[in-house]
N, C-alpha and C positions, 0 to 999 in steps of 0.2 A: 502493501500499501503506501501509495506519495507522501511524504511526509510533507506537510505544509509548512513553506519560514514565513514566518511575521514578526512583525516587533508588537505587543502583547501593549504595549503604551502607546503606541498611536494607534491600534487600533480601538482601544479603548474610545480615544478622546475622536475618531473620525465618526464611530457607532452613535457615542454621544449627540454629538453636531447633526447627526442625521436623525437623531430621536429626539434631538427640540428642536425640528418640525414640526412636531405636533403641538408642542406646547405653544409655538409661535401662532400655528394654526387656528389655534383655542384661542390665546390668553389676547392676541394683540390686539385684535377688533373688541373687544370687551369694553374699554371705555368709550367708544363710540356708538354704543346702543343705541341711545339715543337720539343721536345723528343721523345713524342710518333711516331710524324709524321715524323722521320726522320729514325724510329725503323722497322714505315710498307711502307717506300717507297712513302709517299703521302703529301701533304701539310696540315697546318694550318684550310683550307677552308672545309677542307674534313671528318677534326678532331672533328671539330665544328656539325659536325651533329652525331658524336656523347650525344651531349649535346639534338638536334635536336629529335633521338631518346630517349630519356630520358624524355624530355617533353612529348612526344606520349605515353610514358606508361604509365605515368602517370596519362593521359588521360582517357584511355581506363583503367586503373586500378581499378582507385576509382567510376568505373559507375560497375562495379563488385562485389565493399567493400561493395557500400553504402548499398545496398537490404541485404547482409549479417549481418551486423554489427547491423542490425536494428530487421533481426527477430533471428541472435543467437547470442546475444551480443558480446561486445568489445572486448575481452580479446584475446578465442581461437582464431577468426581472425587477431588478432593483430601476437599471436605469429606463424601461420601460413604462414602469407606473410613475415615477417622478415627472416625465413627460405630461403623462395625463393632467399631472399633478397643477402641472406650470400653465397648461391649458387652462385651466376649471380657475386659476385663481382668477388669471385673466379675465374669464368668463365671468366672474362677480365684481371684480374693479367696475366692469359696465354690464350690472344689473338695470335694470329698470323698474322694476317690481320686487315684490317680497317676494315670488310664487317662484320666480324666475332664479333669485338668489339661495333660496334652497335648492334648489333642483342643483346649481353650480356647486354648491356647496357640500354634497349628496359627492357627484363628479372627482371634489377634490378629494375629499378623505376615502374616495373607492382607489384614486390615485397614490396619495400618499402612506396609505396604512402599508402599501409595502416595507416600507423603511423598519416595523417595527414587526413583522413576520419574519422577515430577512437578518432583522439586527440580533434576534434571538437564534434565530437558528446560526448562526455564526457562531454564537455566543455556545452554544451548545457542540460545535464544530469543534473548537478552537481548545475548548476549558474541560477538566475533570471533572464529572459530577462535582468530589466534595470542593469546586473551587468558582462554580456556577454562580452559588449566591453572593459571592465577594462581588466579582464582573458585572452582576447585574447592580449589584449596591454602586460600584464605580460610574456604571454607565448612567444610574439615577440620578447620583452626585454630580458628572459635567453636563447634561443634560438637566438640570436644577439652577443654573445660569438662563436659563431660556427665560421660565415662568417669573423670576425677577424684572427681567432688562424688557420682555415682551409688551407687556401694559406702557410703559413708559415710552417706549419706541413708538405707540400707539396713539398717545397722547401728544408727545413731538409731532408727530404726521398730521394731525389730528388739529395743533396748533398751525398749522403752516401751511393745510391743503385740505382734503376735504377725505371724508372716509374712503374713497374707490384706494388712493396712495398705503393702503394699507396693505390691500393684496395685490396690488402690483409691486411693491417690497415681497410678499412671500411671495410671487412668482421667482422673484429676482432671487433671493434667496434660495429656493430650490432650485434652482438654474448652476449656484455656487456649489451648492452638496453634488450635486450629479455630476460636474466636474470632477471634482474632487476624490468621488466614487471611480471613476471613469478612468483617471490618472493612479487611483493611488489603492483601491480594494484590489488584493486579489482574490479567486475564485478559492472556496474551501470546502465546499462541499464535492467529499472524497466518492460520494455514489450516483452521480452525473450519467439519468441516460440516454440516450437518442433513440428511443421507441417513443411511440403516439402515447399518448396520456388518455387512460382510457376509464369513461364514467366509473364502471365496477370496477376497475381496480382503486380511484378516489373513493367511490363509497365503502369499500373494505378499507382502506386505511384507516380514513376517519373514523367507524364505528371499531376499529381496531384499537385507536386511543381513547376513546367514548369511553368504552367498558374497561378501557385499565381504573381501579378503584382509587389509588393513590390521583392521576390524573383527573380525575374526577370532581375530588371532593377537596383538594389545595387550589383546584383550579374557580371552581365555586365560591371557594373562602375570598384566595383573592378578585374575584369579581367585583362582589360587596363590599371587600376593602376601598378598590379602588371608586365606585362608585360613591363612597363616599368622599371623593375626590371630586367626582364631574357633579357631585350635590353642590359643594360649596363654588365650584364656577360658573352653573348655571345662576346660581341665585346672588351669588358674590355682588354686581351691580348692582342688581333690586336691593338690594340688605343696605350695601353701604351709599351708592348714589341718590336712588329715587326713596330708601327708605328712612336713611338718615340724613341725607341732602348735602351731602360732600362732593368736594369737586375733582374732577377729572385727576389733577395731581395728587391731590391726599388720598383717591382711590388707587391710583397707582402705587404710592409708595405702602398702604397697606396690602396690596397686592404682593408687592415684594416681600414685606416681614412674612406673612402667610407662606411664601414660599421656600423663602429661609427654615420655616420648620420643618419641611419636605427634603430639604436641603440635607438639613444637619440630620436629620434621624438618620438617612441614608448616608449619613456621611460616617456616623458612627457603629450606626449596622455591618458596615464593610469591617469595620476592626473588631465589633463583638465578636462577628462569626470566628476570631483567629482564637479564641477560648471557651466561646458558649456554644455549646452545641444552637444550629440556627432554627430549629423550628421552636425550640425551647423559647428562642429568643421572640419569636412571633407571638405566640399562647400568653408570653408574659405580655407583650406590649397591645392584645386587643383588652384585656380584664382591665390595666391599665385607663385604655379606652373607652372601656364601660363606664368606667369610675367619675370620670373627666365628665364625661357627656349627661349622666343621670345628672349631676349638679347641674351643671351649665342648665341642661335641658327647666331644674328645678328653679331657678333663678329667675328665669324669661317667664317661666307660669305663675309666681307668685307677687314678683316686684311689676308695679305698674312702665316705671319706665328703666328701662338698659341703659347706660353709657355706651358708647359703640367699641370703647378701647376694652371692655373684658369681654364682646362679643372674640376680637381680631387676640386678646390673650388665648381664650377657647378656642379660636380654631385654629392658632399660631398650633396650640401643645396637639389637638386633632390632628395634624398633618405630619407633623416630626414622630408621630406615634405610627401612622401607616406608611413614613419610611423604615420602620422596623419590621414591617407585616407585609411591605406585596412584593421585596425583591425576595425574601427566603419562602413564601408560599410560589413565589411564578422556579425558581427554582426545584421545590419542590415537585411540583405539578409537570415539568420537562423532564427530572431524573430518568424516569424508566424509558427514555429513546432516545435513540442517537439515530437509525436509520428514516425516520419515520420525525425530526426532528421538526422540523420546518410544518408538517398537520399536524404537530403537537402545539405547534407554537403557534397557530391558525388558529386551530379553534380553539383554544384557551384565548388569545386576541379577541376570535367573535363575540365567545362567551361574555367576558370584561369587559367589552367596547358594548356590544347588546346592554348588559346590564346596567351600566351607563347612560344608554337612550332612553330606556324606561323609564330610568329616573329621573332625567335631566326633562324629560315628555311629561310626568308626572307631576313635577315640579311647576314647569310649564302651565302648564292645567290648575294644579292647586297651589297658587305660591299665598292667595291671602292678601292679606295688608301690611301685616307686620313677618321676622324671621324665626317664627315656630313653627313652621312646614318644610327648613333645614334643617330645624337641631332635633326636629321629631325624626325625619327620614334618617338623619345622621345616629339615631337614640338606636332605632330597629335593626339596620343594617350591621353593626357595632355587634348587637347581644348577640343578632342572626353569626357573625363571623366567629363566636366563642361558643357557637354552638358545634359549629361545622368542626373547629378545628381538632375538637374531642372526641369525635369521629373517626376521624383521616387517621389512619393509617401508619403506623409509626416508620422512616422511612429506612429501607435495606437498603444499601448500595451495593448489596453483593447482587441485586436482583437488576433484571431487565428485560425488555421487550424480546 
């Protein structure tokens, strides 16, 4: 078998930049929700459905790319998907109605989600099973810079131009990522085939992955944990700009502070996995998360008014703890697979994004006039994570598919 020679530090940085495309696509235009709504003659709740369509596109797209990156390699599908992303981002920039923008956001996600599938599969190609959790933490740390700066870049663009320039920026950024991949990313898939991709084979591969109990339980846990992040992203503009009436600059600072929580958690998780079994870390983090959200929700429901800084502190803590959950359960879910790493990554990603889409749609439909919907949602998701981790099997690295 051919040995892949690659600088792993460089690989983590490159995959982190690729992964940053997702947060940029989600976070950068959040400060412009009110401007988009005004320009298209609608309200922010309708604009929030552009997030829902994006999450749906990611879910469907990953199911398509999974078998493709397993059979034909990681690099060519990456470049093809990014081309679709670039064209759709330009379509968003020139959208005249909210319906057309919702459709373009779906296509943008359909193209861009190839990065999520391929990057996870590349980690599985290059790293040993016991080192995957640390690798995922490092990528989350690198990509974590994106949520810090994305709303600020969006706000800066909104100060100088209208919302469409945000999507022109995304198209340019995706072009840069494509060039980096084309020139610097080697092909890591050792099982490339020249045969045709058969539907029966795809169906069987997905079924093989889905019926694996380790994959299923840890993936659902990760889906619920990721849904917490998406619930916050979907509601953040409403909570801080509409409900509390904060300006775009303050909103960007708050978003950066909370993103720092996720980055810090992911960074410390990478260090902690050297000393503590990574699934024990995830289990402890979910329990602490339940305590924090219970206290925060009790404060919201019993006090007539709550200072927005209390919510910022609470959300920071919540995202900090998800940084200890997501990389570890993702590594656990992919650990049984090598040959089908792309399919496993795609199915896991589709389930995670599907959960995010459902949560985003539910919050968009039932937001109400207070932040309570957001924190009730997080409360339910956190307790479900605890239950599922207790049901999930202990990981045995001696077993594989």
